[in-house]
N, C-alpha and C positions, 0 to 999 in steps of 0.2 A: 130660369133653368128648371129642369124637371127633377124632382126628388122622389125616390121610390122607397116605400116602407120595406125594410129587410125581412119583416115577419110575414106580411100578407101580400106584398107586391103592389099595394095601392099606390098610385102615382099622383103627385101634386105639382102644380106649377107655382114656383116660388120666385118672387122678385129678388134678385141678388142684392139689390140696394138695401133691402130690409134686413139682411143678415149682418149682425154687428161684427166688429173686429174680434177675432178669436173664435168666431163660429157661434152656433146656437143649437138647440135641440127642438125637434118637431114631434108633436104627438099625433099619431095616426088616428083619423076620425073613424076608421073602420074597426081596428082591433085595439086601439088605445096604446100601442107600443110607442116608446120613445126612441128616436134615433137621431144621430148627430148630423148637423149641416155645417159645412165649412164655407167661409166667404170665398169668392172667386179670387184667386191670387194671380198676380202678374207673372210673366215669364221669369223675372228676376227672383221671385220667391220660390221657384222650383216647379211651377205648373205652367204648361203652355198648351192651350187648346188650338185645334186646327182652325184656320180662318173661316169666316162665315161662307165664303165662296166655295169651300170644299164640300164634297158630299161623300157618300160611300160608308162602308162599315166602320164603326168606331173601334179603335184598337188602343189600349192603354200601354204605354211604354214606361216602366218604372226602373230607372237605372241611376245610381249615384254619380256615374261618370257622364258629365254633360256632353262631351264630344261624342262619346259612343251612343248616347241617347239620341242626339240630333242626327247622327248617321243612320240609325235605325228608323227614325221618324221620316227622314228624307226618302228612304227606300219605300216605306209604306205609302207615302204620298204619290210616288211614281207608280205604284200599283193601283192607284185610285181609291185608297183608303183614307180615313180621317184619324190621324194619330193624336193622342193626348199624352203629354210628357210630364212625368213627375220624378223628383229626385229624393223624396222622403217617403218612408214606409207609411206613416200615418196619412199623409196627403194622398198616397196611392189608394189606400183603403177607402177613404172618404170619396175620392173621385170615382172609384168603382161603384159605390152605392149611388152616387149622384148621376152618373152618365150611363150606367149599365152597358159597358162595352161588350162587343161580341167576343173579343180576345184580350187577355192581359198578359204582358210579357214582363216577368218579375225577375230582377237580379237578386241573387241569394244574399248579397251583402248590403241591402237597403238599410239605412239608419232608421231607428225608431221601431218599426216592425219589419223584420226581414221577409224575404220572398216566401219562405216556407210557412211562416206564420200567417201571412196574408192568404196564401193558398188554402190553409186549413180553415180560416174564417169563411172564405168564399164557398168551400165545399160543405161546410156545416150549415150554411144558410140556404134554405129551400128557394128563396127568391133569386139567388145568385148562381145556383148549381149549373145552369146552362152555359155559363161563361167558360170558354176554353182557357186553361192556364198553362203558360209556357214558362218553365223555371230555368233561369240562366245562371251558370257558374256554380251549381250545387256541388259538383264533383271537385271544384277548385276550392270550395268553402265548406268542408264537411261539418265544421262546428256551427254552421248557420242552418243546418237541416233540422227541422222539428222532429222530436222522437215520437210524436203521435203516429199511430198506425192507421192505414186506411184512407189517408188524405194525400195521395200522390198527385203530382201535377200531370196534366195530359201529355206533356212532352218535356224533355230536358235538352239543353244545348250548352256547349262550351262558349265562353265569351268570344273566342276567336272566330266563331262561326257566324256571328252577326254581321250584316243582316241577311247574307245569302241563303242560309239554311231555313229562314222563316217561310219563304215562298212555298216549298213543298208541304210544310206543315199546315199553312193556312188553306191551301187548296184541299188538303186532305180532310179538313173539318168543314168543307163546304163554302169557304169564302172565295168569291170570284175576284181575280186579280187582272188588272191591265198589264199585259206582258209584251214589251216591244220586240222581244226575240223568243223563239221557242225555248222552253225550259223543261228539265226533267220533272216528271210527276212524282207523287208522294211515294216515299219508301215506307212500307209498313212499320219498319223499325223506328221511324221518327216519332210516331205517335205511341203514347203509353210506354215509353222506354227512353234509354239514354242514347244520344246520337254521337258517333265518333267521326272524326275527320275522314277516316278511311272509307266510311260507308257512302260518302257523297258521290264519288265518281261512278259508282256502279248502280245508281238508282234506276229501277225499271220504269219504262214509260207506260204507266197504268192510268187510263182515263178516269177522271173523277166522275162518278155518276151524278146526274141531276138530282136535286132534292126530292122530287117525286118518286125517284127510283129506289130511294132508301127504304129498307124494311121498317115497318112500323114497330116501335119498341113494345115489348111485352108490358101489359098493364101490371104495375106493381101491386102486391098484396096490400090490402088496407092495413095501416099500422094500428097496433093496439093502443089502448088508452095510456099504458105505461110508456110506450114508444113516443106517443105524441107529447107526453109530459117531459120526457127526457130531451126531445128535440126543442121544445120551447125553453127549457132550462138552458140548453146550449146557446140559443139565440140571445136570451137575456144576459147571460154571463159574458158572451162575446161583446155585447153592447157596453157592459160595465167596464170591461178591460180596455176596450177601444176608447171610451170617453175619459177614463181616469187611469192611464197607463202608469204614471209615476206612483200614485197612491197604491195601485194594485201591486207593483213591484215591491214597495216597502211592506205592504201587508203580507205578501207571500213570504218575505224574508223573516217576518216577525214570528211565524209559527202558528198563528191563529188568524188565518185570512178571513174567516167568517165574521169574527168579532170586529176586526179592524175595518172591514168593508160593510158593516151592518147598515149604515145609512143608505148606501147604494143598493144593497140587497133588499132592504125593506121596501123600496119603491118597486123593485121587480116582483116582490112577493104579491103586491096588490094585483098586478096584471096576471100573475100566475094563478091566483085564487079565482079571478074572473074566467080564465080559460080552461082550468083543469077541475074536474069534479072533486068534491070533498073526499069521496071514498078512494079516489086514486091518490090524493095527497096524504091520506092518513098513514101514519107509521113510517114516512120517509121524507127527509128534507132534500128534495130534488135540487134546489138551488145551492144549498150548502155542499152537497156531494159534488156538483159540477164545478163550483169555484175552487174547491179543494183539489179536484183533479187537475184543473188548469194551472193552479198554483204549483202543484207538484211537477208538472211538465216545465213550468217556467224555471223552477229551481234546478231541475235536471239539466237544463240548457246552460 
């Protein structure tokens, strides 16, 4: 299997047979970041990879309802894509890091990490930001939506709209589909917004431009040293929370999450000191500030 470092996007070929039961952590040879690896689980454990004979774009389907997940996966296969199915939030997050899918379809009510939490981790991580995130059922599960601002999914769907409404969204983000019959093209309201059942019949037939016709994105401004430090702190804390979710939940409830998670934070501080100049680190505890912020969000939920 291919494992990708969530910090610098370096890729490694890992023999799945060498991953012990319960998973392991891999240290990146390029940036020294630690990130989790999970053993390949069988279908009965909640993960089902597309068969070796299938090709096409990889799409992760994370849905606690097995029947609904399999229905979505069947439609994706018919469109020539390679679905990966998960029914647990933690498994879905690890599978995202492991297989780097082009699109992830996340149900809001996933156990462990819900869809909104996974969406936030993906969009915080520079190595994962190119993944298109479709959040399902957020309007039906308002208590599952993360209060963090600025980390919206690329599209929202109601559960009753699966799998039919996925086609226009996938085409709209440049994914080519095998289509046995003509289908309506993307409705601009499907992407970066909430889709309603009423909008589907009136979708305009707008041709999707080829990849080379897309306008080149503007070159972003070079981030400052403070912004780089804050970004690295978010990545390190996301790794801590992902690797020790139960300990983090208990630490957040204790009122002093920094002291309770000191062992995990200390390991992150070593990497932080290697990557961030001393003058930038002076006078501010970036990791402490970030884990307190994440703990506050966790308590608010």
